C-alpha positions in Angstrom: -8.1 94.9 150.1 -9.5 91.3 149.6 -7.2 88.7 151.3 -4.9 87.0 149.2 -2.7 83.9 149.7 -0.6 81.6 147.7 -3.5 80.0 146.2 -5.0 83.3 145.4 -1.7 84.2 143.4 -1.3 80.6 142.1 -5.1 80.4 140.3 -4.9 84.0 138.8 -1.3 84.0 137.7 -1.9 82.9 134.0 -4.5 85.6 133.4 -3.5 88.9 135.6 -2.9 91.8 133.5 0.4 93.1 134.2 -0.2 96.6 133.3 -2.5 96.9 136.1 -0.8 95.8 139.2 2.4 97.9 138.2 3.1 101.5 137.9 5.4 101.5 134.5 5.7 99.2 131.7 9.2 98.9 132.6 8.3 97.1 136.0 5.3 95.3 134.1 8.1 94.0 131.5 9.8 92.6 134.7 7.2 90.5 136.2 6.5 88.9 132.7 10.1 88.0 132.6 10.0 86.4 136.2 6.5 84.5 135.3 8.2 83.6 131.8 11.3 82.1 133.7 13.7 84.2 131.4 17.2 82.8 132.4 19.0 86.0 131.7 17.2 87.6 134.6 19.9 86.8 137.2 19.6 90.3 139.4 16.8 92.2 140.4 17.0 95.4 142.5 13.8 97.0 144.3 13.8 100.5 145.3 13.1 104.4 144.4 16.3 105.2 143.0 16.6 105.6 139.2 19.4 103.2 138.7 17.0 100.3 140.1 15.5 98.0 137.5 12.3 97.7 139.5 11.3 101.5 140.5 8.5 101.6 142.7 5.8 103.5 142.1 1.8 103.9 143.3 0.3 100.8 141.9 2.9 98.6 142.1 1.5 95.2 143.8 4.0 93.6 145.9 2.1 90.8 146.4 2.4 89.8 142.8 6.2 90.8 142.8 6.8 88.3 145.7 4.7 85.8 144.0 6.7 85.7 140.7 9.9 86.0 142.8 8.9 82.7 144.7 8.5 81.1 141.3 11.8 82.1 139.5 14.4 79.5 139.1 16.8 81.9 137.6 16.5 84.8 139.9 20.2 84.8 142.1 20.6 88.4 143.4 18.0 90.5 145.2 18.5 93.9 146.2 15.6 95.6 148.4 16.0 99.0 149.0 12.5 100.2 149.7 9.1 98.5 150.3 5.8 100.5 150.0 3.8 100.3 153.4 0.8 97.8 153.7 1.5 94.9 156.1 -0.4 92.5 154.1 1.7 93.3 150.7 4.8 93.0 152.5 3.9 89.9 154.3 2.8 88.3 150.7 6.1 89.9 149.2 8.3 88.1 152.0 6.1 84.9 151.4 7.5 84.9 147.9 11.0 85.3 149.0 10.4 82.4 151.2 9.2 80.1 148.5 12.1 81.1 146.2 15.1 78.3 146.0 17.7 80.1 143.6 18.2 83.2 145.3 22.0 83.1 146.5 22.3 86.9 147.7 20.3 89.1 149.1 20.9 92.9 150.1 18.8 94.9 152.5 18.9 98.4 153.1 16.3 101.4 153.9 13.8 99.5 155.7 11.7 100.2 158.8 11.0 97.7 161.7 8.3 95.9 160.4 9.7 95.4 157.0 12.9 94.2 158.4 11.5 92.1 160.7 9.2 90.2 158.0 12.2 89.8 155.7 14.7 88.3 158.2 11.6 86.0 159.2 11.4 84.9 155.6 14.9 83.8 155.0 14.5 80.9 157.6 13.5 79.2 154.6 16.4 80.2 152.3 18.6 77.5 153.2 20.4 78.2 149.5 21.5 81.7 150.6 25.2 82.3 150.4 25.4 86.3 150.8 23.7 88.6 153.2 24.6 92.5 152.9 22.6 94.5 155.7 23.1 98.2 154.8 23.4 101.2 157.4 20.3 102.9 156.6 17.6 100.4 157.9 15.4 101.8 160.7 15.7 99.1 163.0 16.0 99.3 166.7 18.0 97.1 168.9 15.0 94.3 169.3 14.4 93.9 165.9 18.2 93.8 165.3 18.0 90.7 167.2 16.0 88.8 164.4 19.3 88.5 162.5 20.8 86.8 165.2 17.8 84.4 165.5 18.1 83.9 161.7 22.0 82.9 162.1 21.5 81.0 165.2 19.2 78.7 163.6 21.6 77.4 161.2 19.4 77.4 158.2 21.6 79.8 156.5 25.4 78.6 155.9 26.2 82.0 154.2 29.7 82.4 152.7 29.5 86.1 153.1 28.0 88.4 155.9 28.3 92.2 155.4 27.3 94.4 158.2 29.1 97.5 157.2 28.0 101.0 158.6 25.5 99.5 161.2 27.0 101.6 164.1 24.0 100.7 166.5 25.4 97.3 166.7 27.9 98.1 169.2 29.4 95.7 172.0 25.8 94.6 172.9 25.0 93.6 169.4 28.1 92.0 168.9 27.5 89.7 171.8 23.8 88.8 170.2 25.4 88.3 166.6 28.0 86.2 168.0 26.1 83.4 168.6 24.8 83.8 165.1 28.5 83.5 163.8 28.7 80.0 165.7 25.8 79.0 163.8 27.1 80.1 160.5 30.3 77.7 161.3 33.2 77.0 158.8 31.0 77.9 155.8 31.9 81.6 156.5 34.3 82.9 154.1 33.8 86.8 154.2 32.6 89.0 157.2 32.6 92.5 157.1 31.8 94.2 160.5 33.3 97.8 159.6 31.9 100.6 161.1 29.8 98.9 164.1 31.3 100.8 167.1 33.1 97.6 168.0 35.2 98.2 171.1 37.4 95.8 173.5 34.3 93.7 175.0 32.7 93.6 171.4 35.7 92.0 169.9 36.4 89.7 172.6 32.8 88.0 171.9 33.5 88.2 168.3 36.8 86.2 168.5 34.9 83.7 170.8 32.5 83.1 168.0 35.1 82.7 165.2 36.7 79.7 166.9 34.2 77.8 164.8 34.6 80.0 161.6 37.6 78.0 160.1 37.0 78.6 157.0 37.1 82.4 157.0 39.3 84.1 154.3 38.6 87.9 154.8 37.7 89.6 158.0 37.0 93.8 157.9 36.8 95.2 161.3 37.9 98.7 160.0 36.9 101.8 161.8 35.8 100.6 165.2 37.4 102.0 168.1 40.0 99.4 169.4 42.1 102.4 171.2 41.5 100.4 174.6 41.4 97.1 173.2 44.8 95.4 173.7 43.0 92.4 175.3 40.8 92.0 172.4 43.5 92.5 170.0 45.7 90.1 171.9 42.7 87.4 171.7 42.4 88.0 168.0 46.2 87.2 167.8 45.8 84.0 169.9 42.7 82.9 167.6 45.0 83.5 164.3 47.8 81.4 165.6 45.9 78.5 167.4 42.6 77.8 165.2 43.4 76.3 161.8 42.5 78.4 159.2 43.2 80.0 155.9 42.7 83.8 156.7 44.1 85.8 153.6 42.8 89.6 154.1 42.7 91.4 157.6 41.5 94.9 157.6 41.8 97.1 160.5 41.6 100.5 159.0 41.3 103.5 161.2 40.7 101.7 164.4 42.5 104.0 166.6 45.0 101.0 167.4 47.7 102.0 170.0 51.3 100.6 170.2 50.1 98.5 173.0 47.2 97.1 170.7 49.8 96.7 167.9 52.3 94.7 169.9 49.2 92.5 171.2 48.2 91.3 167.8 50.8 91.9 165.0 52.7 88.4 165.7 49.6 86.5 165.0 48.5 88.9 162.2 52.0 88.7 160.5 52.1 84.9 160.6 48.9 84.3 159.3 47.6 86.9 156.7 48.5 87.9 153.3 46.7 91.2 153.3 47.0 93.2 156.6 45.5 96.7 156.3 46.6 99.1 159.2 45.8 102.4 157.2 44.8 105.4 159.2 45.9 104.1 162.7 47.8 107.7 163.5 47.9 106.5 167.2 50.7 104.4 166.2 54.0 105.5 166.9 57.8 104.5 166.3 57.2 102.0 169.4 54.8 100.4 167.4 56.8 100.3 164.3 59.2 98.4 166.1 56.9 95.6 167.2 55.7 95.2 163.6 59.1 95.3 162.3 60.1 92.1 164.5 57.0 90.5 163.3 57.4 90.8 159.7 61.4 90.0 160.2 60.2 86.5 161.3 60.9 83.6 158.8 56.9 82.5 159.5 55.7 86.0 158.3 53.1 85.4 155.6 52.3 88.8 154.5 52.3 90.0 151.1 50.9 93.3 151.2 51.0 95.6 153.8 49.0 99.0 154.2 50.6 101.6 156.7 49.1 104.8 155.2 48.1 107.5 157.1 50.9 106.5 160.1 53.9 108.9 160.2 56.9 107.1 159.7 60.1 109.0 159.4 63.7 108.1 159.4 63.1 106.1 162.7 60.0 104.6 161.4 61.7 103.8 158.1 64.9 102.4 159.7 62.9 100.0 161.8 60.7 98.8 158.7 64.1 98.4 157.0 65.5 96.2 159.4 62.2 93.8 159.4 62.3 93.7 155.6 66.0 92.9 155.2 65.4 89.3 156.3 61.7 89.3 155.0 60.8 87.0 152.3 57.0 87.4 151.8 56.2 91.1 151.6 56.0 92.2 148.0 53.9 95.3 148.3 54.0 98.0 150.8 51.8 101.1 150.8 53.0 104.3 152.8 52.1 108.0 152.9 54.1 111.2 154.2 57.0 110.5 152.3 58.2 114.1 152.8 59.2 113.2 156.5 61.9 110.5 155.6 65.3 111.9 154.8 68.4 110.4 153.8 68.9 108.3 156.6 65.8 106.6 156.3 66.2 105.9 152.4 69.7 104.5 153.0 68.4 102.0 155.8 66.0 101.0 153.4 68.5 100.9 150.1 70.5 98.6 152.5 67.6 96.1 153.2 67.2 95.8 149.5 71.0 95.6 148.7 73.4 95.5 151.6 76.9 95.8 149.9 79.2 95.4 152.5 80.0 91.8 151.9 78.9 89.3 149.1 77.1 87.2 151.6 75.2 90.4 153.1 74.1 90.9 149.5 72.9 87.4 148.9 70.9 87.7 152.3 69.3 91.0 151.3 65.4 91.2 150.4 64.9 90.2 147.0 61.0 89.9 147.4 59.7 93.4 147.6 58.9 95.0 144.6 56.1 97.8 145.2 56.4 100.9 147.5 53.4 103.0 146.8 52.3 106.4 148.3 48.8 107.3 146.8 49.2 110.8 147.9 51.8 111.3 145.6 54.8 112.6 148.0 58.5 112.5 147.5 60.2 110.4 144.7 61.7 107.3 145.5 65.3 107.5 145.5 67.0 106.0 142.2 68.7 103.1 143.6 65.7 101.9 145.8 63.5 102.1 142.5 65.9 99.9 140.6 66.4 97.2 143.2 62.6 97.1 143.6 62.3 96.7 139.2 64.7 94.1 139.5 62.9 92.0 142.3 59.6 92.5 140.3 60.8 91.7 136.8 63.7 89.4 137.5 63.1 87.5 141.0 65.0 84.4 140.1 67.9 86.5 139.2 68.0 89.3 141.5 70.4 88.1 143.9 73.0 87.1 141.5 72.6 90.4 139.9 73.0 92.4 142.8 75.7 90.6 143.8 77.6 91.6 140.4 76.5 95.3 140.4 77.7 95.8 143.9 81.1 93.7 144.1 83.0 94.0 140.7 85.8 92.0 142.6 84.5 89.0 144.2 87.0 88.0 146.8 87.6 84.0 146.8 89.6 83.8 150.0 86.7 83.4 152.3 85.9 80.2 150.4 89.4 78.4 150.4 88.5 76.6 153.7 86.1 74.4 151.4 88.9 73.3 149.2 88.9 72.3 145.6 85.6 70.5 146.2 84.2 74.3 145.9 85.5 74.8 142.4 82.6 72.8 140.4 80.0 74.9 142.4 81.8 77.9 141.9 81.6 77.0 137.9 78.1 76.2 138.4 77.3 79.5 140.0 79.2 81.4 137.4 77.2 79.5 134.5 73.7 80.5 136.1 74.9 84.4 136.3 75.3 84.5 132.7 71.9 85.6 131.8 72.3 88.8 134.1 74.4 90.1 131.3 71.4 90.6 128.9 68.6 91.3 131.5 66.8 94.5 131.0 64.5 96.7 133.7 62.3 99.7 133.3 64.4 103.2 134.6 61.7 105.6 135.5 64.3 108.5 135.3 65.3 107.6 131.7 61.7 106.4 130.9 63.3 103.5 129.1 64.5 100.1 129.7 68.1 99.6 130.4 70.7 96.8 131.1 70.7 95.7 134.7 74.7 95.3 134.7 76.4 97.9 132.4 79.0 95.6 131.1 79.5 93.4 128.1 79.6 89.6 128.0 83.2 89.9 127.6 83.9 92.1 130.5 81.7 89.3 132.7 83.4 86.4 131.3 86.9 88.0 132.3 86.0 89.1 135.7 84.8 85.5 136.5 88.0 84.2 134.8 89.8 86.6 137.3 88.1 85.1 140.2 88.5 81.2 139.4 92.2 82.0 139.1 92.6 83.4 142.3 90.9 80.9 143.9 93.1 78.2 142.6 95.9 80.4 143.0 95.1 80.2 146.7 95.1 76.6 146.8 98.9 76.4 147.4 98.5 78.1 150.5 96.1 75.2 151.9 99.0 72.6 150.5 101.5 74.7 152.6 99.3 74.3 155.7 99.9 70.6 155.3 104.0 70.8 154.8 103.5 72.8 158.4 101.8 69.4 159.6 104.6 67.4 158.4 107.3 69.4 160.3 105.1 69.1 163.4 104.7 65.2 163.1 108.6 64.8 162.3 108.8 65.0 166.4 106.4 62.1 166.7 106.6 58.9 164.7 107.1 57.7 160.9 103.2 56.4 160.7 102.0 60.1 161.2 104.4 61.4 158.6 103.3 58.8 155.9 99.8 59.4 156.9 100.1 63.2 156.0 102.4 63.0 153.0 99.7 60.7 151.5 97.4 63.5 152.3 99.7 65.8 150.7 99.8 64.0 147.6 96.5 63.4 147.2 95.6 67.0 147.4 98.2 67.9 144.8 96.7 65.5 142.7 93.1 66.6 143.2 94.4 70.2 142.4 96.3 69.4 139.4 92.9 67.6 137.9 91.0 70.2 138.7 93.0 72.9 137.0 93.2 70.8 134.0 89.2 70.6 134.0 89.0 74.6 134.5 91.6 75.1 131.8 89.6 72.9 129.2 86.4 74.8 130.5 88.0 78.4 130.0 89.2 77.3 126.6 85.6 76.2 125.7 84.3 79.6 126.8 86.6 81.4 124.7 85.6 79.4 121.9 82.1 80.2 121.9 
């Protein structure tokens, strides 16, 4: 084949017969669209699978394909899943990629050493590139893999996403090479996928060191690596999460063989800084590890909203630990569990208590009113009805959940603990009652009945009667407070007249304040009855 450079393609672009340089009419049409600047051609997939829009066959000229890719100003995504052998054509194809200024996303897989190296070198000119995905099926040896590291270290590509999923040959050694590249990317990186990369403790330590500059990272996937002996690396990950200003939202550690020791090392940092925490499939985590996790999510600084624990044997003891952590948690909204069959009545009781502790009103108020979803993808045991209803209430009526649970669990509101606040508490009590009125009309979906039902099974009249009784009990308790003042008078009689006068004055003021509040309450009661 004659030597062809950019000038050759430039001189012949207008007269070339597309049918002569392609293997099919479909491929010829794609070249015309690239040449003519079709603004609807944003994605191009090149390979030998039926679903790709440029199917490679005998007769396809990669030099021309590369040239037209280089000229395109509309192409935004390029997937390269196969290239024909031929050094000159591959270099011409890569030269086109190097000249293109519109491609933001490149996906590479199934390439041999030479093709992979050539493409990596071409990307040194792709300063506009935002996402780079390298699939697991490239036939690349460790030396050529370093070409990616060289590209990243150059700092030319300020990637937002880097996906290396399934490249098991990277390992700890490769991670050491890539870590320098991550430093080159810096704060622009938003998504990093290193799942199934055979990374262990040493690789994780190298990665965390590099991530110090990746302050913009939002999603980190380290799933299916072996962290069974990586407590030090996981501890370093936790320190990074807690000490470096960032906004990491998603942390995936699925099937990493994390031990209880490893979980203890990183769970505090993960819980305090991640919204999505995926620990699925870490079967080596035991009750001990769950206790560490419980302590972390109970913290006021916990940010986790979705917690994945599928594939971890929970059981009654594990459920009790989780319930203990969730009791004071205000962030977790969804919890994914499996192996429900191992949870018996004790575990469910603990979880129910976390959602609604009925022992006293204050405990009910301090229960969990945030979590609204417990999911089991394996389709195991049905969640008990009371828990299901509490979850529905949290999901559908979060602003009323605490008041509704109090009214559901405490038919008689004991006002005696509030008497020490005196009459100044009365307006607060009346305001609380007013804000609780909507609870009488709220409904939630009951799965057992397959229909909506009222949260409170009582009429508005019954509700008002209950509240008036509580207020009457409160007012009736006020004379007890007055009697305490009289006892003070008796004691003061043995001292001096000035002290008696001061106590007597407080006594009269208390009586007057009580009478005013009773009169105000009676007016409000009459207004309520008139509605």
